[in-house]
C-alpha positions in Angstrom: 0.0 0.0 0.2 1.3 3.4 -1.0 2.2 5.9 1.9 -0.4 8.8 2.2 0.9 12.4 1.8 1.0 14.5 4.7 -1.6 17.6 4.5 -0.2 20.9 5.4 -2.9 23.5 6.0 -2.2 27.0 4.7 -5.1 28.8 6.6 -7.2 31.7 5.9 -6.7 35.1 7.9 -8.0 35.9 11.3 -8.7 32.4 12.8 -6.9 31.3 15.8 -5.0 27.9 15.5 -7.4 26.4 17.7 -10.1 26.4 14.9 -8.0 23.6 13.1 -7.9 21.1 16.3 -10.6 18.9 15.1 -9.6 18.6 11.5 -6.4 17.7 12.3 -7.5 14.9 14.6 -9.6 13.8 12.0 -7.0 13.7 9.4 -4.5 11.9 11.3 -7.3 9.2 12.3 -7.8 8.7 8.5 -4.0 8.1 8.2 -2.7 11.3 7.0 0.2 13.1 8.9 -1.1 16.4 9.1 0.3 19.9 9.9 -1.3 23.4 10.6 1.0 26.4 9.8 0.1 29.5 11.9 0.7 32.4 9.9 2.8 35.2 10.8 0.4 37.9 9.2 -2.1 36.7 11.9 -2.1 38.5 15.3 1.3 40.1 14.9 2.3 43.4 16.5 5.6 43.6 14.9 6.9 46.7 13.1 6.6 46.4 10.2 3.9 43.9 10.2 4.4 40.6 8.2 2.7 39.9 5.1 2.7 37.6 2.1 6.3 36.9 2.0 6.6 36.1 5.7 3.5 33.7 5.3 5.0 32.1 2.6 8.4 31.2 4.4 6.3 29.8 7.4 4.7 27.3 5.1 8.0 26.5 3.3 9.6 25.7 6.6 7.0 23.2 7.1 7.2 21.4 3.6 11.1 21.5 4.0 10.6 19.2 7.2 8.4 16.7 5.4 11.0 16.9 2.4 13.8 16.0 4.7 11.7 13.2 6.1 11.1 12.0 2.6 7.3 12.5 2.8 5.1 13.7 -0.2 2.5 17.0 0.6 -0.5 18.0 -0.3 -1.0 21.8 0.8 -4.6 22.4 1.8 -5.3 26.1 1.4 -8.3 27.9 2.9 -9.5 31.2 1.8 -6.6 33.9 1.8 -4.2 30.9 2.2 -4.9 30.0 -1.2 -2.2 32.7 -2.2 0.4 32.0 0.5 0.1 28.4 -0.3 0.3 28.6 -4.1 3.4 30.5 -3.5 5.2 28.3 -1.1 4.9 25.5 -3.7 8.1 27.0 -5.5 11.1 24.7 -5.2 9.4 21.9 -3.4 9.3 19.2 -5.6 7.6 17.0 -2.6 4.4 19.0 -3.1 2.3 16.5 -5.1 -1.1 18.6 -5.1 -2.8 22.0 -3.7 -6.3 21.6 -2.7 -8.2 25.1 -2.4 -10.6 25.0 0.0 -13.3 27.8 -0.8 -9.7 29.7 -1.4 -8.2 32.3 -3.7 -6.7 31.7 -6.7 -5.2 34.4 -8.6 -3.1 35.2 -11.4 0.7 35.7 -11.0 1.4 39.6 -10.8 -1.9 40.1 -8.9 -2.7 40.5 -5.1 -5.9 39.7 -3.0 -6.8 43.3 -2.9 -7.4 43.3 -6.6 -9.6 40.3 -6.5 -13.6 40.2 -5.7 -14.0 39.2 -2.3 -10.9 40.9 -1.1 -11.0 43.7 1.5 -12.8 45.7 2.4 -15.9 43.8 3.2 -18.7 44.9 5.5 -17.5 42.6 8.4 -14.2 43.9 8.2 -12.9 46.5 10.4 -9.8 48.5 8.7 -7.7 49.9 11.5 -4.6 51.5 9.7 -2.0 48.5 8.9 -4.1 45.9 10.7 -7.7 44.7 9.7 -9.6 43.5 12.6 -13.5 42.0 12.5 -16.7 43.0 13.4 -17.7 40.2 16.1 -21.3 40.9 15.7 -21.3 40.1 12.0 -19.0 37.1 11.9 -21.8 34.5 12.8 -23.6 35.2 9.6 -20.2 35.9 7.5 -18.2 33.2 8.5 -20.4 30.7 10.8 -23.6 30.7 8.9 -23.8 26.9 9.0 -23.0 26.4 12.6 -25.7 26.7 15.4 -25.9 30.0 17.0 -24.0 29.1 20.2 -20.9 27.8 18.1 -21.1 30.7 16.0 -20.8 33.1 18.6 -18.0 31.2 20.2 -15.9 31.1 17.0 -16.8 34.5 16.5 -14.7 35.7 19.6 -11.7 33.4 18.6 -10.3 35.5 16.0 -7.2 37.9 15.7 -6.4 40.7 13.4 -4.5 40.2 10.1 -1.8 42.4 8.6 -3.1 44.7 5.7 0.2 44.2 4.1 -0.9 40.4 3.3 -3.9 41.3 1.1 -1.4 43.9 -0.9 1.2 41.1 -1.5 1.8 40.4 -4.9 1.8 36.7 -6.0 4.5 35.4 -7.8 3.8 31.7 -8.7 0.7 29.5 -10.3 1.2 26.0 -9.2 -1.5 25.0 -11.5 0.5 26.4 -14.6 3.5 24.7 -13.5 2.4 21.0 -13.5 1.1 20.8 -9.9 -1.9 19.1 -9.8 -4.7 21.3 -8.1 -8.4 20.7 -7.1 -11.0 22.8 -5.4 -13.3 22.2 -2.8 -16.5 24.4 -3.1 -18.4 25.6 -0.5 -22.0 26.0 -1.7 -23.2 28.3 1.2 -20.3 30.3 1.6 -21.0 34.0 2.4 -17.7 35.5 2.9 -16.3 34.0 -0.5 -19.3 33.4 -2.6 -19.9 30.4 -4.8 -19.9 32.6 -7.8 -16.4 33.7 -7.1 -15.2 30.5 -6.0 -16.6 28.9 -9.3 -15.2 31.8 -11.5 -11.7 31.3 -10.0 -11.8 27.4 -10.2 -13.1 27.6 -13.9 -10.2 30.1 -15.2 -7.2 28.3 -13.6 -8.0 24.3 -13.3 -8.8 23.8 -17.0 -10.3 20.7 -18.5 -11.5 17.9 -16.4 -11.0 19.4 -13.3 -10.9 17.9 -9.9 -13.6 19.3 -8.0 -16.2 18.4 -4.7 -19.1 20.5 -3.3 -20.0 20.9 0.1 -23.3 22.0 1.5 -21.3 24.5 3.7 -20.6 27.9 4.7 -16.9 29.3 4.9 -15.8 27.0 7.8 -16.4 23.5 7.0 -13.6 22.4 9.2 -15.7 23.6 12.2 -19.0 22.8 10.7 -18.5 19.4 8.9 -15.2 17.9 9.5 -15.9 14.3 8.7 -17.3 15.4 5.4 -14.4 17.6 4.6 -12.0 14.8 5.4 -13.9 12.6 3.0 -13.8 15.3 0.3 -10.0 15.8 0.9 -9.4 11.9 0.6 -11.3 12.0 -2.6 -9.6 14.5 -4.3 -6.2 13.5 -2.8 -6.6 10.2 -4.5 -7.1 11.7 -7.8 -4.4 14.2 -7.7 -1.8 11.3 -6.6 -3.0 9.4 -9.6 -2.3 12.6 -11.9 1.0 13.1 -10.4 2.2 9.6 -10.6 1.6 9.7 -14.3 
């Protein structure tokens, strides 16, 4: 039996690491070595604030450890992590695929700020070089498929994100460089609407795309972790077959 790849999670903005605890446990139980990368652009008070280059470096440090251990890796990118995760693949031949989970796919030379769904949005609170969130708007924007109590709980579990992240220019398109890519659509996502998700996937994935749909909001790792792990396993199997050809 072939060895399963490791799953490295390139998270989206604002969320604290605890949001990924359950999905990590379930990935481990499914036989995937899995690691969440806490991105420097989240919650930092450094001067200057870290942005895209620092986030990319943080992901690459984890990729390097798996490479040195002889392990193949799938990068699971969520939301804005689609940009940092994409750029992190440069120079890492142990990356056998990238899964975009309701995540941004943007052209080389573009930034998140230039994409529909980028800042500012009504639930974002722009304060100089940092972007905070309006807690009262998060249950509907980010956690609309969670029960009320859980939505309110997770609305408190967020940090600021450096505005520099959204102005950072992407320099790499893994889908154009032969890296197998897939998209997990979140049908009920209010933060990154389905129309935007589909437009990006259609533009970049090409013919015969590897995709899965979840009846989920923006945070399926919280609302339906079992279904998400099943979706990851499904697309990982297809991508591994592609990378093996």
